[in-house]
All heavy atoms as TSV, in Angstrom:
chain	resi	resn	atom	element	x	y	z
A	1	MET	N	N	94.883	-1.239	-3.980
A	1	MET	CA	C	94.121	-2.029	-3.019
A	1	MET	C	C	92.916	-2.662	-3.722
A	1	MET	O	O	92.264	-2.042	-4.551
A	1	MET	CB	C	93.646	-1.131	-1.883
A	1	MET	CG	C	93.066	-1.858	-0.737
A	1	MET	SD	S	92.913	-0.717	0.641
A	1	MET	CE	C	91.942	-1.683	1.717
A	2	LYS	N	N	92.613	-3.897	-3.354
A	2	LYS	CA	C	91.519	-4.634	-3.967
A	2	LYS	C	C	90.164	-4.074	-3.547
A	2	LYS	O	O	89.986	-3.678	-2.406
A	2	LYS	CB	C	91.577	-6.086	-3.501
A	2	LYS	CG	C	92.140	-7.056	-4.475
A	2	LYS	CD	C	92.096	-8.412	-3.805
A	2	LYS	CE	C	92.118	-9.502	-4.819
A	2	LYS	NZ	N	92.191	-10.810	-4.189
A	3	MET	N	N	89.213	-4.079	-4.496
A	3	MET	CA	C	87.834	-3.710	-4.177
A	3	MET	C	C	87.145	-4.928	-3.581
A	3	MET	O	O	87.279	-6.033	-4.096
A	3	MET	CB	C	87.093	-3.296	-5.444
A	3	MET	CG	C	87.588	-2.021	-6.072
A	3	MET	SD	S	86.902	-0.586	-5.291
A	3	MET	CE	C	85.204	-0.708	-5.774
A	4	LYS	N	N	86.428	-4.750	-2.491
A	4	LYS	CA	C	85.725	-5.866	-1.862
A	4	LYS	C	C	84.224	-5.744	-2.098
A	4	LYS	O	O	83.656	-4.665	-2.012
A	4	LYS	CB	C	86.009	-5.893	-0.360
A	4	LYS	CG	C	87.398	-6.362	-0.012
A	4	LYS	CD	C	87.496	-6.662	1.452
A	4	LYS	CE	C	88.853	-7.265	1.772
A	4	LYS	NZ	N	88.944	-7.600	3.207
A	5	THR	N	N	83.609	-6.879	-2.371
A	5	THR	CA	C	82.156	-6.940	-2.522
A	5	THR	C	C	81.507	-6.844	-1.154
A	5	THR	O	O	81.973	-7.455	-0.202
A	5	THR	CB	C	81.762	-8.290	-3.168
A	5	THR	OG1	O	82.359	-8.367	-4.453
A	5	THR	CG2	C	80.260	-8.405	-3.310
A	6	ASN	N	N	80.429	-6.066	-1.066
A	6	ASN	CA	C	79.648	-6.006	0.164
A	6	ASN	C	C	78.831	-7.292	0.241
A	6	ASN	O	O	77.955	-7.546	-0.582
A	6	ASN	CB	C	78.735	-4.779	0.128
A	6	ASN	CG	C	77.911	-4.625	1.360
A	6	ASN	OD1	O	77.119	-5.512	1.682
A	6	ASN	ND2	N	78.066	-3.516	2.053
A	7	LYS	N	N	79.140	-8.148	1.221
A	7	LYS	CA	C	78.537	-9.468	1.285
A	7	LYS	C	C	77.038	-9.415	1.582
A	7	LYS	O	O	76.284	-10.275	1.128
A	7	LYS	CB	C	79.243	-10.334	2.340
A	7	LYS	CG	C	80.645	-10.712	1.903
A	7	LYS	CD	C	80.622	-11.286	0.506
A	7	LYS	CE	C	81.744	-12.256	0.254
A	7	LYS	NZ	N	81.648	-12.837	-1.097
A	8	GLY	N	N	76.590	-8.429	2.336
A	8	GLY	CA	C	75.156	-8.275	2.597
A	8	GLY	C	C	74.402	-7.991	1.311
A	8	GLY	O	O	73.323	-8.526	1.071
A	9	ALA	N	N	74.989	-7.152	0.455
A	9	ALA	CA	C	74.365	-6.826	-0.828
A	9	ALA	C	C	74.426	-8.014	-1.782
A	9	ALA	O	O	73.473	-8.275	-2.516
A	9	ALA	CB	C	75.065	-5.627	-1.447
A	10	ALA	N	N	75.532	-8.757	-1.748
A	10	ALA	CA	C	75.703	-9.893	-2.657
A	10	ALA	C	C	74.668	-10.978	-2.400
A	10	ALA	O	O	74.262	-11.686	-3.320
A	10	ALA	CB	C	77.109	-10.461	-2.505
A	11	LYS	N	N	74.218	-11.111	-1.155
A	11	LYS	CA	C	73.215	-12.118	-0.812
A	11	LYS	C	C	71.812	-11.704	-1.266
A	11	LYS	O	O	70.921	-12.543	-1.365
A	11	LYS	CB	C	73.205	-12.359	0.694
A	11	LYS	CG	C	74.458	-13.047	1.191
A	11	LYS	CD	C	74.557	-12.996	2.699
A	11	LYS	CE	C	75.934	-13.481	3.136
A	11	LYS	NZ	N	76.144	-13.293	4.584
A	12	ARG	N	N	71.629	-10.418	-1.537
A	12	ARG	CA	C	70.300	-9.904	-1.867
A	12	ARG	C	C	70.147	-9.523	-3.332
A	12	ARG	O	O	69.034	-9.316	-3.809
A	12	ARG	CB	C	70.002	-8.667	-1.018
A	12	ARG	CG	C	69.797	-8.981	0.437
A	12	ARG	CD	C	69.803	-7.710	1.291
A	12	ARG	NE	N	69.419	-7.999	2.651
A	12	ARG	CZ	C	70.231	-8.472	3.580
A	12	ARG	NH1	N	71.509	-8.711	3.285
A	12	ARG	NH2	N	69.806	-8.709	4.804
A	13	MET	N	N	71.251	-9.397	-4.050
A	13	MET	CA	C	71.200	-8.891	-5.422
A	13	MET	C	C	72.044	-9.756	-6.344
A	13	MET	O	O	73.018	-10.351	-5.914
A	13	MET	CB	C	71.761	-7.473	-5.480
A	13	MET	CG	C	71.136	-6.512	-4.530
A	13	MET	SD	S	72.042	-4.971	-4.502
A	13	MET	CE	C	71.367	-4.234	-3.037
A	14	ARG	N	N	71.654	-9.777	-7.628
A	14	ARG	CA	C	72.427	-10.471	-8.650
A	14	ARG	C	C	72.611	-9.530	-9.830
A	14	ARG	O	O	71.655	-8.894	-10.273
A	14	ARG	CB	C	71.705	-11.731	-9.131
A	14	ARG	CG	C	71.562	-12.812	-8.091
A	14	ARG	CD	C	72.857	-13.561	-7.873
A	14	ARG	NE	N	72.768	-14.470	-6.743
A	14	ARG	CZ	C	73.137	-14.179	-5.501
A	14	ARG	NH1	N	73.604	-12.982	-5.211
A	14	ARG	NH2	N	73.051	-15.070	-4.548
A	15	LYS	N	N	73.836	-9.466	-10.342
A	15	LYS	CA	C	74.116	-8.656	-11.520
A	15	LYS	C	C	73.896	-9.516	-12.757
A	15	LYS	O	O	74.414	-10.626	-12.842
A	15	LYS	CB	C	75.556	-8.159	-11.459
A	15	LYS	CG	C	75.802	-6.905	-12.235
A	15	LYS	CD	C	77.189	-6.377	-11.944
A	15	LYS	CE	C	77.270	-4.896	-12.188
A	15	LYS	NZ	N	78.603	-4.381	-11.900
A	16	LEU	N	N	73.128	-9.012	-13.710
A	16	LEU	CA	C	72.802	-9.759	-14.918
A	16	LEU	C	C	73.762	-9.380	-16.048
A	16	LEU	O	O	74.457	-8.364	-15.977
A	16	LEU	CB	C	71.365	-9.459	-15.342
A	16	LEU	CG	C	70.292	-9.690	-14.284
A	16	LEU	CD1	C	68.938	-9.304	-14.822
A	16	LEU	CD2	C	70.297	-11.134	-13.833
A	17	ALA	N	N	73.793	-10.188	-17.086
A	17	ALA	CA	C	74.670	-9.939	-18.234
A	17	ALA	C	C	74.314	-8.625	-18.925
A	17	ALA	O	O	75.179	-7.971	-19.517
A	17	ALA	CB	C	74.568	-11.093	-19.216
A	18	SER	N	N	73.041	-8.221	-18.832
A	18	SER	CA	C	72.597	-6.973	-19.452
A	18	SER	C	C	73.073	-5.744	-18.686
A	18	SER	O	O	72.957	-4.628	-19.172
A	18	SER	CB	C	71.071	-6.950	-19.533
A	18	SER	OG	O	70.515	-6.955	-18.230
A	19	GLY	N	N	73.589	-5.953	-17.454
A	19	GLY	CA	C	74.039	-4.834	-16.629
A	19	GLY	C	C	73.039	-4.443	-15.569
A	19	GLY	O	O	73.356	-3.671	-14.667
A	20	LYS	N	N	71.813	-4.971	-15.674
A	20	LYS	CA	C	70.800	-4.691	-14.662
A	20	LYS	C	C	71.116	-5.467	-13.386
A	20	LYS	O	O	71.829	-6.468	-13.423
A	20	LYS	CB	C	69.420	-5.105	-15.158
A	20	LYS	CG	C	68.875	-4.273	-16.297
A	20	LYS	CD	C	67.510	-4.762	-16.689
A	20	LYS	CE	C	66.941	-3.944	-17.817
A	20	LYS	NZ	N	65.615	-4.460	-18.216
A	21	ILE	N	N	70.544	-5.010	-12.276
A	21	ILE	CA	C	70.716	-5.706	-11.004
A	21	ILE	C	C	69.345	-6.163	-10.525
A	21	ILE	O	O	68.431	-5.355	-10.357
A	21	ILE	CB	C	71.408	-4.810	-9.968
A	21	ILE	CG1	C	72.817	-4.471	-10.451
A	21	ILE	CG2	C	71.446	-5.490	-8.611
A	21	ILE	CD1	C	73.580	-3.510	-9.586
A	22	LYS	N	N	69.214	-7.474	-10.340
A	22	LYS	CA	C	67.941	-8.094	-9.968
A	22	LYS	C	C	67.839	-8.162	-8.447
A	22	LYS	O	O	68.805	-8.531	-7.778
A	22	LYS	CB	C	67.875	-9.498	-10.559
A	22	LYS	CG	C	66.546	-10.183	-10.383
A	22	LYS	CD	C	66.434	-11.408	-11.238
A	22	LYS	CE	C	67.219	-12.556	-10.676
A	22	LYS	NZ	N	66.909	-13.834	-11.343
A	23	ILE	N	N	66.663	-7.795	-7.913
A	23	ILE	CA	C	66.427	-7.810	-6.472
A	23	ILE	C	C	65.051	-8.413	-6.197
A	23	ILE	O	O	64.220	-8.517	-7.107
A	23	ILE	CB	C	66.490	-6.386	-5.865
A	23	ILE	CG1	C	65.558	-5.437	-6.609
A	23	ILE	CG2	C	67.910	-5.865	-5.845
A	23	ILE	CD1	C	65.433	-4.070	-6.012
A	24	LYS	N	N	64.823	-8.781	-4.950
A	24	LYS	CA	C	63.512	-9.284	-4.546
A	24	LYS	C	C	62.615	-8.099	-4.193
A	24	LYS	O	O	63.086	-7.087	-3.700
A	24	LYS	CB	C	63.657	-10.199	-3.325
A	24	LYS	CG	C	62.360	-10.908	-2.984
A	24	LYS	CD	C	62.523	-11.886	-1.879
A	24	LYS	CE	C	61.247	-12.600	-1.517
A	24	LYS	NZ	N	60.003	-11.968	-1.807
A	25	GLY	N	N	61.312	-8.248	-4.461
A	25	GLY	CA	C	60.363	-7.193	-4.162
A	25	GLY	C	C	60.200	-6.978	-2.670
A	25	GLY	O	O	60.261	-7.920	-1.884
A	26	ALA	N	N	59.996	-5.756	-2.279
A	26	ALA	CA	C	59.812	-5.411	-0.873
A	26	ALA	C	C	58.387	-5.730	-0.426
A	26	ALA	O	O	57.500	-5.960	-1.255
A	26	ALA	CB	C	60.098	-3.932	-0.661
A	27	TYR	N	N	58.169	-5.728	0.862
A	27	TYR	CA	C	56.853	-5.889	1.514
A	27	TYR	C	C	56.281	-7.292	1.367
A	27	TYR	O	O	55.066	-7.459	1.444
A	27	TYR	CB	C	55.831	-4.856	0.997
A	27	TYR	CG	C	56.337	-3.447	1.002
A	27	TYR	CD1	C	56.587	-2.780	-0.187
A	27	TYR	CD2	C	56.605	-2.797	2.194
A	27	TYR	CE1	C	57.074	-1.486	-0.190
A	27	TYR	CE2	C	57.085	-1.499	2.210
A	27	TYR	CZ	C	57.316	-0.852	1.010
A	27	TYR	OH	O	57.793	0.421	1.013
A	28	GLY	N	N	57.105	-8.316	1.185
A	28	GLY	CA	C	56.588	-9.648	0.955
A	28	GLY	C	C	56.802	-10.613	2.104
A	28	GLY	O	O	56.748	-11.816	1.894
A	29	ARG	N	N	57.041	-10.140	3.312
A	29	ARG	CA	C	57.403	-11.029	4.406
A	29	ARG	C	C	56.254	-11.345	5.368
A	29	ARG	O	O	56.072	-12.488	5.744
A	29	ARG	CB	C	58.566	-10.426	5.207
A	29	ARG	CG	C	59.859	-10.404	4.442
A	29	ARG	CD	C	60.500	-11.766	4.434
A	29	ARG	NE	N	61.759	-11.711	3.737
A	29	ARG	CZ	C	62.218	-12.653	2.936
A	29	ARG	NH1	N	61.515	-13.734	2.703
A	29	ARG	NH2	N	63.362	-12.525	2.347
A	30	HIS	N	N	55.522	-10.354	5.785
A	30	HIS	CA	C	54.478	-10.607	6.793
A	30	HIS	C	C	53.302	-9.675	6.575
A	30	HIS	O	O	53.336	-8.800	5.716
A	30	HIS	CB	C	55.042	-10.477	8.216
A	30	HIS	CG	C	55.682	-9.163	8.492
A	30	HIS	ND1	N	55.021	-8.094	9.012
A	30	HIS	CD2	C	56.954	-8.738	8.296
A	30	HIS	CE1	C	55.847	-7.070	9.138
A	30	HIS	NE2	N	57.020	-7.426	8.703
A	31	ILE	N	N	52.246	-9.882	7.359
A	31	ILE	CA	C	50.973	-9.152	7.240
A	31	ILE	C	C	50.424	-9.293	5.811
A	31	ILE	O	O	49.994	-8.337	5.191
A	31	ILE	CB	C	51.104	-7.662	7.660
A	31	ILE	CG1	C	51.937	-7.513	8.912
A	31	ILE	CG2	C	49.719	-7.048	7.898
A	31	ILE	CD1	C	52.210	-6.073	9.323
A	32	MET	N	N	50.457	-10.538	5.318
A	32	MET	CA	C	50.016	-10.778	3.950
A	32	MET	C	C	48.487	-10.784	3.821
A	32	MET	O	O	47.963	-10.523	2.737
A	32	MET	CB	C	50.587	-12.105	3.429
A	32	MET	CG	C	52.107	-12.156	3.421
A	32	MET	SD	S	52.865	-10.810	2.494
A	32	MET	CE	C	52.711	-11.436	0.850
A	33	ARG	N	N	47.777	-11.070	4.920
A	33	ARG	CA	C	46.307	-11.080	4.858
A	33	ARG	C	C	45.759	-9.710	4.501
A	33	ARG	O	O	44.711	-9.608	3.870
A	33	ARG	CB	C	45.724	-11.502	6.215
A	33	ARG	CG	C	45.842	-12.983	6.493
A	33	ARG	CD	C	45.325	-13.297	7.867
A	33	ARG	NE	N	46.163	-12.633	8.855
A	33	ARG	CZ	C	45.799	-12.312	10.085
A	33	ARG	NH1	N	44.593	-12.594	10.497
A	33	ARG	NH2	N	46.632	-11.735	10.913
A	34	ALA	N	N	46.443	-8.660	4.912
A	34	ALA	CA	C	45.953	-7.304	4.681
A	34	ALA	C	C	46.213	-6.827	3.253
A	34	ALA	O	O	45.658	-5.820	2.832
A	34	ALA	CB	C	46.617	-6.344	5.660
A	35	LYS	N	N	47.039	-7.559	2.506
A	35	LYS	CA	C	47.381	-7.146	1.152
A	35	LYS	C	C	46.441	-7.822	0.150
A	35	LYS	O	O	46.031	-8.964	0.333
A	35	LYS	CB	C	48.833	-7.519	0.836
A	35	LYS	CG	C	49.848	-6.771	1.679
A	35	LYS	CD	C	51.245	-7.259	1.434
A	35	LYS	CE	C	52.281	-6.452	2.177
A	35	LYS	NZ	N	52.247	-6.628	3.610
A	36	SER	N	N	46.148	-7.101	-0.923
A	36	SER	CA	C	45.270	-7.651	-1.954
A	36	SER	C	C	46.014	-8.715	-2.759
A	36	SER	O	O	47.241	-8.763	-2.764
A	36	SER	CB	C	44.808	-6.541	-2.900
A	36	SER	OG	O	45.904	-6.046	-3.642
A	37	ALA	N	N	45.270	-9.560	-3.443
A	37	ALA	CA	C	45.857	-10.618	-4.271
A	37	ALA	C	C	46.739	-10.009	-5.358
A	37	ALA	O	O	47.798	-10.540	-5.685
A	37	ALA	CB	C	44.761	-11.461	-4.889
A	38	LYS	N	N	46.306	-8.886	-5.901
A	38	LYS	CA	C	47.076	-8.210	-6.951
A	38	LYS	C	C	48.421	-7.732	-6.413
A	38	LYS	O	O	49.453	-7.884	-7.070
A	38	LYS	CB	C	46.273	-7.024	-7.487
A	38	LYS	CG	C	46.961	-6.246	-8.584
A	38	LYS	CD	C	46.090	-5.096	-9.056
A	38	LYS	CE	C	46.784	-4.289	-10.129
A	38	LYS	NZ	N	45.957	-3.167	-10.575
A	39	GLN	N	N	48.417	-7.156	-5.217
A	39	GLN	CA	C	49.655	-6.659	-4.610
A	39	GLN	C	C	50.607	-7.817	-4.322
A	39	GLN	O	O	51.804	-7.738	-4.605
A	39	GLN	CB	C	49.331	-5.894	-3.326
A	39	GLN	CG	C	50.528	-5.176	-2.730
A	39	GLN	CD	C	50.156	-4.359	-1.503
A	39	GLN	OE1	O	49.015	-4.380	-1.050
A	39	GLN	NE2	N	51.115	-3.649	-0.972
A	40	LYS	N	N	50.094	-8.914	-3.785
A	40	LYS	CA	C	50.924	-10.082	-3.482
A	40	LYS	C	C	51.506	-10.691	-4.751
A	40	LYS	O	O	52.656	-11.118	-4.775
A	40	LYS	CB	C	50.106	-11.125	-2.712
A	40	LYS	CG	C	49.839	-10.728	-1.277
A	40	LYS	CD	C	49.169	-11.828	-0.507
A	40	LYS	CE	C	47.675	-11.783	-0.671
A	40	LYS	NZ	N	46.967	-12.625	0.287
A	41	ARG	N	N	50.714	-10.718	-5.809
A	41	ARG	CA	C	51.169	-11.245	-7.097
A	41	ARG	C	C	52.307	-10.387	-7.655
A	41	ARG	O	O	53.293	-10.905	-8.186
A	41	ARG	CB	C	49.985	-11.279	-8.062
A	41	ARG	CG	C	50.176	-12.085	-9.307
A	41	ARG	CD	C	48.865	-12.324	-10.021
A	41	ARG	NE	N	48.130	-11.107	-10.321
A	41	ARG	CZ	C	46.935	-10.784	-9.801
A	41	ARG	NH1	N	46.344	-11.584	-8.933
A	41	ARG	NH2	N	46.328	-9.680	-10.145
A	42	ASN	N	N	52.188	-9.087	-7.532
A	42	ASN	CA	C	53.214	-8.178	-8.047
A	42	ASN	C	C	54.490	-8.214	-7.217
A	42	ASN	O	O	55.579	-8.001	-7.755
A	42	ASN	CB	C	52.675	-6.749	-8.122
A	42	ASN	CG	C	51.651	-6.576	-9.217
A	42	ASN	OD1	O	51.663	-7.323	-10.200
A	42	ASN	ND2	N	50.760	-5.619	-9.065
A	43	ILE	N	N	54.384	-8.479	-5.924
A	43	ILE	CA	C	55.564	-8.588	-5.061
A	43	ILE	C	C	56.440	-9.757	-5.512
A	43	ILE	O	O	57.661	-9.680	-5.490
A	43	ILE	CB	C	55.138	-8.768	-3.584
A	43	ILE	CG1	C	54.572	-7.462	-3.030
A	43	ILE	CG2	C	56.300	-9.228	-2.719
A	43	ILE	CD1	C	53.856	-7.613	-1.703
A	44	LYS	N	N	55.801	-10.853	-5.959
A	44	LYS	CA	C	56.524	-12.064	-6.366
A	44	LYS	C	C	57.323	-11.890	-7.652
A	44	LYS	O	O	58.249	-12.640	-7.909
A	44	LYS	CB	C	55.542	-13.218	-6.558
A	44	LYS	CG	C	55.136	-13.896	-5.288
A	44	LYS	CD	C	54.347	-15.151	-5.590
A	44	LYS	CE	C	52.866	-14.889	-5.541
A	44	LYS	NZ	N	52.039	-16.063	-5.764
A	45	GLN	N	N	56.937	-10.922	-8.479
A	45	GLN	CA	C	57.587	-10.744	-9.772
A	45	GLN	C	C	59.031	-10.263	-9.604
A	45	GLN	O	O	59.411	-9.737	-8.558
A	45	GLN	CB	C	56.815	-9.732	-10.619
A	45	GLN	CG	C	55.471	-10.241	-11.078
A	45	GLN	CD	C	54.683	-9.198	-11.816
A	45	GLN	OE1	O	55.040	-8.029	-11.817
A	45	GLN	NE2	N	53.598	-9.611	-12.439
A	46	THR	N	N	59.813	-10.433	-10.677
A	46	THR	CA	C	61.195	-9.977	-10.675
A	46	THR	C	C	61.236	-8.455	-10.632
A	46	THR	O	O	60.478	-7.794	-11.338
A	46	THR	CB	C	61.900	-10.460	-11.962
A	46	THR	OG1	O	61.747	-11.868	-12.046
A	46	THR	CG2	C	63.365	-10.129	-11.925
A	47	HIS	N	N	62.141	-7.925	-9.808
A	47	HIS	CA	C	62.325	-6.486	-9.708
A	47	HIS	C	C	63.773	-6.148	-10.020
A	47	HIS	O	O	64.662	-6.974	-9.816
A	47	HIS	CB	C	61.977	-5.998	-8.300
A	47	HIS	CG	C	60.533	-6.112	-7.972
A	47	HIS	ND1	N	59.955	-7.308	-7.575
A	47	HIS	CD2	C	59.533	-5.210	-7.990
A	47	HIS	CE1	C	58.672	-7.113	-7.362
A	47	HIS	NE2	N	58.384	-5.843	-7.604
A	48	TYR	N	N	63.986	-4.928	-10.500
A	48	TYR	CA	C	65.326	-4.467	-10.828
A	48	TYR	C	C	65.599	-3.168	-10.087
A	48	TYR	O	O	64.682	-2.413	-9.780
A	48	TYR	CB	C	65.460	-4.248	-12.337
A	48	TYR	CG	C	65.197	-5.500	-13.129
A	48	TYR	CD1	C	63.969	-5.710	-13.743
A	48	TYR	CD2	C	66.162	-6.485	-13.235
A	48	TYR	CE1	C	63.714	-6.869	-14.447
A	48	TYR	CE2	C	65.912	-7.650	-13.945
A	48	TYR	CZ	C	64.688	-7.834	-14.548
A	48	TYR	OH	O	64.449	-8.986	-15.230
A	49	VAL	N	N	66.875	-2.908	-9.823
A	49	VAL	CA	C	67.268	-1.675	-9.139
A	49	VAL	C	C	66.945	-0.496	-10.057
A	49	VAL	O	O	67.212	-0.542	-11.265
A	49	VAL	CB	C	68.772	-1.713	-8.790
A	49	VAL	CG1	C	69.251	-0.373	-8.259
A	49	VAL	CG2	C	69.040	-2.801	-7.770
A	50	HIS	N	N	66.383	0.560	-9.496
A	50	HIS	CA	C	66.020	1.753	-10.248
A	50	HIS	C	C	67.277	2.470	-10.735
A	50	HIS	O	O	68.324	2.413	-10.092
A	50	HIS	CB	C	65.186	2.692	-9.355
A	50	HIS	CG	C	64.508	3.770	-10.115
A	50	HIS	ND1	N	65.094	4.985	-10.344
A	50	HIS	CD2	C	63.293	3.827	-10.705
A	50	HIS	CE1	C	64.276	5.749	-11.041
A	50	HIS	NE2	N	63.159	5.053	-11.265
A	51	SER	N	N	67.164	3.132	-11.869
A	51	SER	CA	C	68.322	3.799	-12.480
A	51	SER	C	C	68.940	4.843	-11.557
A	51	SER	O	O	70.154	5.070	-11.597
A	51	SER	CB	C	67.909	4.453	-13.798
A	51	SER	OG	O	66.851	5.373	-13.582
A	52	ALA	N	N	68.119	5.475	-10.698
A	52	ALA	CA	C	68.636	6.483	-9.772
A	52	ALA	C	C	69.554	5.877	-8.713
A	52	ALA	O	O	70.412	6.567	-8.162
A	52	ALA	CB	C	67.475	7.204	-9.088
A	53	ASN	N	N	69.392	4.574	-8.424
A	53	ASN	CA	C	70.187	3.906	-7.401
A	53	ASN	C	C	71.281	3.009	-7.971
A	53	ASN	O	O	71.993	2.351	-7.217
A	53	ASN	CB	C	69.275	3.055	-6.510
A	53	ASN	CG	C	68.199	3.870	-5.851
A	53	ASN	OD1	O	68.434	5.005	-5.454
A	53	ASN	ND2	N	67.013	3.322	-5.742
A	54	MET	N	N	71.431	2.965	-9.295
A	54	MET	CA	C	72.375	2.032	-9.924
A	54	MET	C	C	73.822	2.310	-9.530
A	54	MET	O	O	74.578	1.374	-9.259
A	54	MET	CB	C	72.234	2.071	-11.443
A	54	MET	CG	C	71.121	1.202	-11.957
A	54	MET	SD	S	71.319	-0.546	-11.598
A	54	MET	CE	C	72.599	-0.980	-12.738
A	55	SER	N	N	74.231	3.569	-9.497
A	55	SER	CA	C	75.640	3.867	-9.211
A	55	SER	C	C	76.018	3.440	-7.792
A	55	SER	O	O	77.089	2.868	-7.569
A	55	SER	CB	C	75.939	5.358	-9.419
A	55	SER	OG	O	75.140	6.140	-8.557
A	56	ASN	N	N	75.121	3.673	-6.832
A	56	ASN	CA	C	75.384	3.251	-5.451
A	56	ASN	C	C	75.411	1.737	-5.338
A	56	ASN	O	O	76.254	1.173	-4.633
A	56	ASN	CB	C	74.312	3.803	-4.505
A	56	ASN	CG	C	74.429	5.294	-4.328
A	56	ASN	OD1	O	75.497	5.856	-4.517
A	56	ASN	ND2	N	73.329	5.939	-4.001
A	57	THR	N	N	74.509	1.068	-6.037
A	57	THR	CA	C	74.421	-0.387	-5.976
A	57	THR	C	C	75.620	-1.037	-6.641
A	57	THR	O	O	76.158	-2.023	-6.141
A	57	THR	CB	C	73.121	-0.864	-6.641
A	57	THR	OG1	O	72.037	-0.120	-6.109
A	57	THR	CG2	C	72.885	-2.327	-6.382
A	58	GLU	N	N	76.072	-0.499	-7.766
A	58	GLU	CA	C	77.235	-1.055	-8.466
A	58	GLU	C	C	78.500	-0.930	-7.621
A	58	GLU	O	O	79.401	-1.746	-7.736
A	58	GLU	CB	C	77.413	-0.371	-9.822
A	58	GLU	CG	C	76.410	-0.859	-10.839
A	58	GLU	CD	C	76.429	-0.073	-12.137
A	58	GLU	OE1	O	76.944	1.069	-12.135
A	58	GLU	OE2	O	75.924	-0.597	-13.137
A	59	ARG	N	N	78.557	0.072	-6.786
A	59	ARG	CA	C	79.694	0.249	-5.881
A	59	ARG	C	C	79.741	-0.876	-4.850
A	59	ARG	O	O	80.819	-1.284	-4.400
A	59	ARG	CB	C	79.593	1.604	-5.187
A	59	ARG	CG	C	80.900	2.099	-4.630
A	59	ARG	CD	C	80.796	3.521	-4.100
A	59	ARG	NE	N	80.439	4.451	-5.170
A	59	ARG	CZ	C	79.608	5.485	-5.028
A	59	ARG	NH1	N	79.015	5.714	-3.864
A	59	ARG	NH2	N	79.357	6.281	-6.029
A	60	LEU	N	N	78.573	-1.411	-4.471
A	60	LEU	CA	C	78.510	-2.514	-3.518
A	60	LEU	C	C	78.908	-3.846	-4.159
A	60	LEU	O	O	79.337	-4.761	-3.466
A	60	LEU	CB	C	77.086	-2.637	-2.947
A	60	LEU	CG	C	76.571	-1.459	-2.141
A	60	LEU	CD1	C	75.094	-1.666	-1.825
A	60	LEU	CD2	C	77.358	-1.273	-0.874
A	61	LEU	N	N	78.709	-3.943	-5.475
A	61	LEU	CA	C	78.986	-5.198	-6.198
A	61	LEU	C	C	80.024	-4.971	-7.295
A	61	LEU	O	O	79.719	-5.077	-8.478
A	61	LEU	CB	C	77.699	-5.729	-6.819
A	61	LEU	CG	C	76.513	-5.977	-5.896
A	61	LEU	CD1	C	75.260	-6.268	-6.688
A	61	LEU	CD2	C	76.812	-7.116	-4.939
A	62	PRO	N	N	81.262	-4.661	-6.952
A	62	PRO	CA	C	82.250	-4.328	-7.976
A	62	PRO	C	C	82.665	-5.522	-8.837
A	62	PRO	O	O	83.062	-5.350	-9.983
A	62	PRO	CB	C	83.442	-3.813	-7.171
A	62	PRO	CG	C	83.307	-4.453	-5.851
A	62	PRO	CD	C	81.830	-4.581	-5.616
A	63	ASN	N	N	82.557	-6.749	-8.300
A	63	ASN	CA	C	83.015	-7.931	-9.026
A	63	ASN	C	C	81.876	-8.740	-9.621
A	63	ASN	O	O	82.050	-9.904	-9.956
A	63	ASN	CB	C	83.829	-8.822	-8.077
A	63	ASN	CG	C	84.990	-8.074	-7.465
A	63	ASN	OD1	O	85.679	-7.352	-8.166
A	63	ASN	ND2	N	85.183	-8.208	-6.178
A	64	GLY	N	N	80.718	-8.105	-9.740
A	64	GLY	CA	C	79.584	-8.795	-10.341
A	64	GLY	C	C	79.020	-9.732	-9.379
A	64	GLY	O	O	78.155	-10.384	-9.274
């Protein structure tokens, strides 16, 4: 049986050639006035899935 990609995960994550999975930073949608400039700047940066969650995430994206 074919492995299917989880479409919700595919819209939020990208698998890189290095094997890492790139994601958007959390907490960047609303209530931005209460956050410091440093926190907002760090939210914008590229984030990667943590090594502890890689096996679960790779299961969602079997076809890259």
